[in-house]
N, C-alpha and C positions, 0 to 999 in steps of 0.2 A: 248460728255462731260465726260461721265462715262464709265468704262470698259465694253467690251463685251468679253464673253468667253463661252466655252463649258463645261458643268458640267456633271458628271457621278455619278449616284446612284447605289451602289452595292446592288443587291437583291440576296443574296447567303447564303448558309449554311456553318458554320464552319466545320472543321473536329472535330466532337463532343468530347469535353473535351480533346483535344490534342493541346496544345499551339504551339508546334514546327511545326506540320503539318499545322495548321491553319495559322501560320505566312508565311509559304511557299506559301500557297494559296493566302494570302493577297498580297504578293509581286508580284505574277504573275498577279493578277487583277489590281494592280497599273500600271504595265507596259502595260497591255492590254488597259487600259483607256487612258494612255498617247499616245500610238500609234494611238489611234482613235482621237487624237487632243484635249483631255480634259485638261483643266487647273486646275480642281479640281475633286477629287474623294472622296466619303463619304461612310463609312462602317456602318452596323447596330449596334444596341446596343450590347455591350459585345460580339462582333464578336470573340474576343480572350478571353476565349476558347469556350464559348457557353452561351446561356441564360438558367438559372436553372429552367426550366419549371416543373421539378419534385416537386418543393416546392408547386405547386398547386394540385398535383395529389395524394399525399399520406401524411400521418402524419409525423411530424418531427422526431418522434422516429424511423421511418423506413429508414431515409435518412442520418444517420451519415456518412456512407461510401461515399456517394455522396458529402456531404459537404467537407470531407477530400480530395476527388479527385478534387473538384472545387478549393480548396485552393492550392493544389499542382500544378494545371495547370494555375492558375492565374499568372499574371506577374508583375514585378516591372517596374516602368517607366524608370529607368536607367538600365534595364536588357537587355540581348542579343536580345530578340524578338523585343522590341521597337527599339533597335539599328539597326536591319535589316530593319524595316519599314522606319526609318529615312534615311537610306542609299538609299533605293529604291526611296523615294520621291525626294531626291537630284539628283540621277542618271536620273530619269525621268523628273525632273523639273516640278513637279506637287504638288499642295497643297493637303494634305491628312487629312481627318477627320476620326478618328478611335475609335470605341467603344471597351472597354476592361474591364475585371474584374481585378482590381488592388490589389496587395498584399501590406500589410503594411511592411515597413522596420523594425519596432520595435515590431511587434506582429506576432506570427505564425498562428493566426487564424482570423485576422481582414482583411476584404475585402471591397473595394469600387467599386461601379458601376461608371466607369470613362470614359471620352472621351478626346482625344488629338487632337488638330489641329496642324499639322506639315507643316511648310512652304516649298516652292519649293526648298529652300536651305538646307533642312533637319533639321532646328532648330524647337524646340517645341515652338509654339507661344502661346498656351494656354493649361492648364491642369485643367480640370473640373471634380469634383466629384459630382455625383447626390445628390442634397440637401436632399432628403428624399426618401428612398426606398418605393415602393408602395405595400401595402397589404402584400402578402406572401413573397415578396422580402426582407422584414425585417428579415426573417430567414437566409438570405445569406449575405446581405451587411449592413455596418454601414452607418449612415447619413454622407453626405459630408459637405462642407462649401461653403462660398461665394467667395472664392479665384478665382474660374474659371468663375465667372459671368462677362465675358469680351468679347467685340467685338474686333477682331484683324484686323489690317490693312495689306492688302496684295496687290500685284500688280494687282489683279483681283477684288478688292473691299473690303468692310468692312464686315467681316463674323462673325456671331454668331452661337452658337449651344446650344441646350438643349436636355436632355435625356428623352424620353418616357413621363411619366406623368408630368414632369416639364412643359411641354407645355400646361398643364391645369392651371398652376400657373400664374395669371395675373401680379403679382409683379415681378417674375423672368423674364417674357417676357418683361415687361416694362423696367426693368433694362438694357436689351439689346437694346431696342428701343432708350433709352436715351443716348446711346453711338454711335448713328448714324448707326445702323445696316442696311445693304443693301441686304444681302443674309443670309437666316436662314436655318440651318440644324437641322432636328429633326430625332432622331434614335429610332428604335422600335424593340420589340421582334417578333419572328415568329408567336406565338400564345399567348393568355393570358386568360386561362380558369378561370371562376369564379363560374360555377355551373355544376352539373351533368346533362346530356342531358334530362333525363326523366322529370325533373322539369321545363325545359324551362327557358327563361330569361337570357341565357348566354350573357356575355359582348361582344358586337360587336366591336372588335378592329379595323376592317377595316373602319367601319362607323365613329367611334370616332376619328380615326387618320385623316380622311378627314376633319372632322369638325374642329378639333383643328388647323390643318395646314392652312386651309382656313381662319379661324378667325384671326390667327396671321398675315398672309400675308396681309389681308384686313386692319387690324388695324395699322400695322407698315408700310404698303406700301412697302413691300419687296418681293423678290422672295423667294420661299421655296423649299427645297429638302427634301423629305421624304424617308428615307432608312430603310427598314425592313429586318429582318432575315428570314431564311427559316428553316423548320424542315424537314430534308431529311430522306430517308428510314432507314439509319443506326441509327439515333437518335430515330426515331419512334419505330423501332423494339426493341431497347435497353430499352426504357421506358415501352413499352407494355409487355415485358418479365418480368419486375420487378413487375408489378402491373396489375392484370387481368382487372381492371376497367379503366386503363389508355387509352386503345385504343378507347373505347366508348367516353370518354371525348374529346380526341384529334380529333376524327372524327367529332364531333359535334361543334367544336370551329372554328369560322371564321379565315381563314389565312390572315395575313397582306399583304399589297402590298406596292410597292415603286412607287413614282410619283413626279411630279413637280407642283408647284403652282405659278401663277403670282401675281403682286401687287394688283390686284383687288379681289383676292381670288379664281379665276377660275383655274381649273386644266389645265395644259399644256399637250396636247397629251394624250396617253393612260397610264394606270397603268400597272405595271409588277408584276405578281405573279409566273411566272416560273423563274428558276434560270438564272441569266444573269446580264447584265449591261444596265441601261437605261440612255439615253443621252438627254440633252436639250440645246439649244442655249439661252444664257442669255444676255440681253441687259439692263444694269442697268439704262439707260436713262428712261426706262419705269416706274421707281419708282418716277419720278419727278411730272408728271401731277396729279396723285392721291393725292399728298400732298396738292394740292389746296383745296381739299374737307375736309380732316381731317388730320391735322398734330398734333398728340397728344403729340409730343415732341417739338412742335413749337407754332404757334399761336392758335391752337385749344386745349388749355388747360388753366387752371387757377393755375399757380404756387404759387399765393398768398393764394389759398385755399388748395391745395394738396402739401404735402411735404414728399418725400420718401427718407429714408436713407438706404444704403446698406453696410453691413459689409463685406469687401472682404479680411479679414485676414485669412490666412491659419491656421487652428486649429491643435495644436500639443498636445501630452499627458502631456508634462511638459516643462517648460522653465528653463534652467539651467544657472546660472550666475557664471561663473568661471573667474579667472583672477588674475593678480598680486595683485590687491587691497585686495581681499579676502584672498589670501595666506599670505600677509603681516600682516593682522589683526589677523590671527590665531597664529602668532609667539609670544613667550613670550617677554615682554618689555626688552629692553637692561638695564644693570645695570647702576646706576648713575655714572657720571665721578667723579674722585678723587676731594675731596674738596667741592663737591656739597651738 
């Protein structure tokens, strides 16, 4: 009844803060996944050009140069890097979900944590900006908007995507459920430090990601793909050289993993923490039976009691109203005709 396909979760490190080289790597991984028979491939949070973990490691007054470099290496949605990804998706005939740090076309210093879903024909099906940067991410990215809270129709099913902590937001998740989501992609950073190791109590990103992915898949009765980044040796050495305390923090912070979840909330197969591509066979018919138990966008709800509104307008800094009507109104009135 419903599509079957092979999905690919990328568990890989970018070429740290190098958008062009990371784009090359992404194109290569897209083709590798397609050769393996995947109909969909998903990349981690802000794979291009990197996740700014330095914002957790040292004070903002010490990181101005890294913010400037992050801005320089972030990309425009209509820029050449995304153009290459779209061409690769089209050539490979594969749906691509890509995390990126997006530059604003009207500000030299405004960035968004964004995700694109690109169709197998190379068209951009959805452009989502993370609704709210989490914790120290606010030092890097501006809040997004609801324009990307969309489920897209593809030949392999109805696909939704949320970035990192958005998967903790029940209203954002419900907005996707209410659009008939069948396959949910969540993207994550490689590490997410919150405390220095000697104090204990560091945030367990691995456990939290498992919990959130399983909760959404169980509630929505959908398949889930969790794709997380990696912190490779080059990035680790770079960060440790800048701050003597960074190595201890990074060493004591749990590394994220990539994995798949079925519509009951159970993990499919093993998780991946070494660099590579993880695959799973997806049969969307498995979403049907669990809906008999709890269909929160169907019979298992009270729409007369609960009422959710979602603003999906793209936010812009200003709205300009130009045109012949305004131009005509600014001209002096014509002189009266003779005899008037």
